[in-house]
N, C-alpha and C positions, 0 to 999 in steps of 0.2 A: 503494500499499500504506499509506503514512503520509500523516498529516493534513497538509493544506496550512499549517497554522497552525506546523508545525514548521520551524524553521530547517534550512538546509542542513547546518551541523554536527551538528545533531540526527539528522537523516535518516541522515547518514553512520555516526553512532556506532550508531544502533539497527540499520542493516543490516550492520554488521560485527558486532555482537553476535549478531545471528541466524545469520550465516554461520560465527562460529566456533563455535556451539554444533552446526550441522549438519555442518560439512564440517574444522574444526579450522584451524589457521594456515595450513598449506600450501594448503589447498583455498579459502582465502578471498583470491581474487585481486583486485587493486585494480578491474579491470572488473568483476568480480561485485557487488563493493560500489556501484560507480557506477550499474550497471544496477538494482539493487534499490532505491538510495536516490533514484533519478531525479535524478542528479547528473552533471554533467560532470567530465572530468578535471582541467579548469582550478578547477574551484570545490573538488575536492578538495584539490587541491596548494596551494589558497590558505589553507586553513583547518588543514592538517595537512602535516608535513613530508614524511611517506610512510607506508607501511603498517605498520612498527613504531610509530609514533606513534598512528595511528589505532587499532590494536589495543591499545595501552596505554590509551587513553581508553575503549575499549569494556569492556576487563576490569575496569577502575576503576569503571565504572557498574554492570556486573553484581555487583561485589562489594559496593558500596555499597547495592544493592537487596536482597542477600541478607541483609546485616547489619540492615538496616532491617524487613526481614519477620521474620525471628528475634528481634529486640528488641521487636517489637509484641507477641509472645507471650511471650517470657521476662521481660519488665519489667511484664508485666500483673499481673491479681489472682490470688488463690488461693495454696494452699500451694505449696510448692518441686516436690514430685511433680506437682501438677496442671498446673504451668506446663510442666515437661518433657513431660509427657504429651500436653498441648495442642500442644506445638511438633511432638513426632514424629507425631501424628495429623493435623495440618494439612493441608489439601488439597494436593496435589502432582500434577504430571506425571510419574509415577514412569518411565514408559518412555522418555521423553526425556533422563531424568538430571538430575542436579544440574549447570547450568551452569558454577559454580566447580569443583565437583568434577572434572567431565569435563576441565577444563583442566590438572589433575594428570597425565593421560594423554596430553596433547600433547607430544611430545618437544621441539618447537620453543619451546613455551611454558617448558616445564621447563628448557631448556638457557640461557634467557635470563634473567638476574638481575632486569632491569628487569620485563620480562612476567610473571615468576613472583612478584614482591613482593606485588601485590595480593592474589594467591590464598594465598600464606603467611600475610599478615597477617589475612585474613578468616577461615581456618581457625584461626589462633592465637587470634582473638578469640573465636570461637564456644567452643573449647574453654575459654577464661578464663571466659567468662559463664556456660557450664554448671557449671563447677567451682564458681563463685561462689555459684551457685543451690544447688548439693548442699551446700556449707559452710553456707549459711544454713538448710538444712533439718536438719543436722546440729547445729549450734549452737542452734536452735530445739526440738531434740528430737523432730523429726519422723523423722528417719533414725537408724539404727544409729551410734553413736558411731565404731564401727570402720570405717566406709565412707570411703575415700579420695576425697576431691573430685577431685584430678587425675586419677586412674586411671579414675575413674566417667565424667567427662566425655570422656577419650579414647575410651573404650569407646562411650559415646553416639554420638560423631562417626563413629567407624570402622563401628559397626554401620550407621548411617545409610548412609554412603557405600558400603558392601560391599552394603548392601539394593539400592541402585540397580543396581550392576554384575551382581547375581544376577536381577534382574528383566530388565535388559535381555539378558542371555545367554539366559534361558528365555522372552522375549517375553511375559512374562506380570507383572502386577504382584503377584502371589500371593506371590512369593518375598519380594518388599519387605516385603509385610504380615506375613508369618510371622516375618521377622527382628525386626521392631519389637514385635511382640506377645510375642516371647520375652524382649527387653530389657526391656518393662514389666514381666513377671512378675516378672523378677530384681530391678527397682526396687521393687516392692511388697513382695516378700519382706525387703527390708532397711527397711522402715517400721517404726518402734516400735510394737508391739501388733499387727503382722501375724499373728504365729503365735496370738497370743490369737483374732484375728478369724477366722482359718480354723477354730479348734478349734470355734468356735460354729456353724460352718455344718455339721458333720459329724454 
């Protein structure tokens, strides 16, 4: 499944990431990881102290990738609204859900301060980056000055994660798309000049 160029630790981490996403922490057994990674028990315990240590490495990798993917869009070119829109509309495997968000619903991850830390840090980072972007838009005169950056960022993250849940519950990405479209409508309405632009189209 994995490239022969990957080191054994890399294969073990990638296998654990895949299994955590599909099965959760309890369902990610060391044997399943070894089988998927094509690694023996000795190799696994040579590189990692055990399942918790390997799971932490996998969760950290997933969190790092999520932050990097978000930053590529949120730190890009364009207005604050355009970058938020691009982030919300970027291609996603909606029915699989968010690999970080799904960890918040795993009781074993949530119960562990160590395993939960990268998840909390990533969601905090995302809210902070979105809040900074909204603040940039407010200070630049793009958004209504009454728009609260922190609350708006929290709403964006909650809508995004909630959209994944609704999509998985219904078995259709339409629920996710509808939630995102509604959020973008609300954000467009808070752009300076939005009411004027709307009146021109009537």
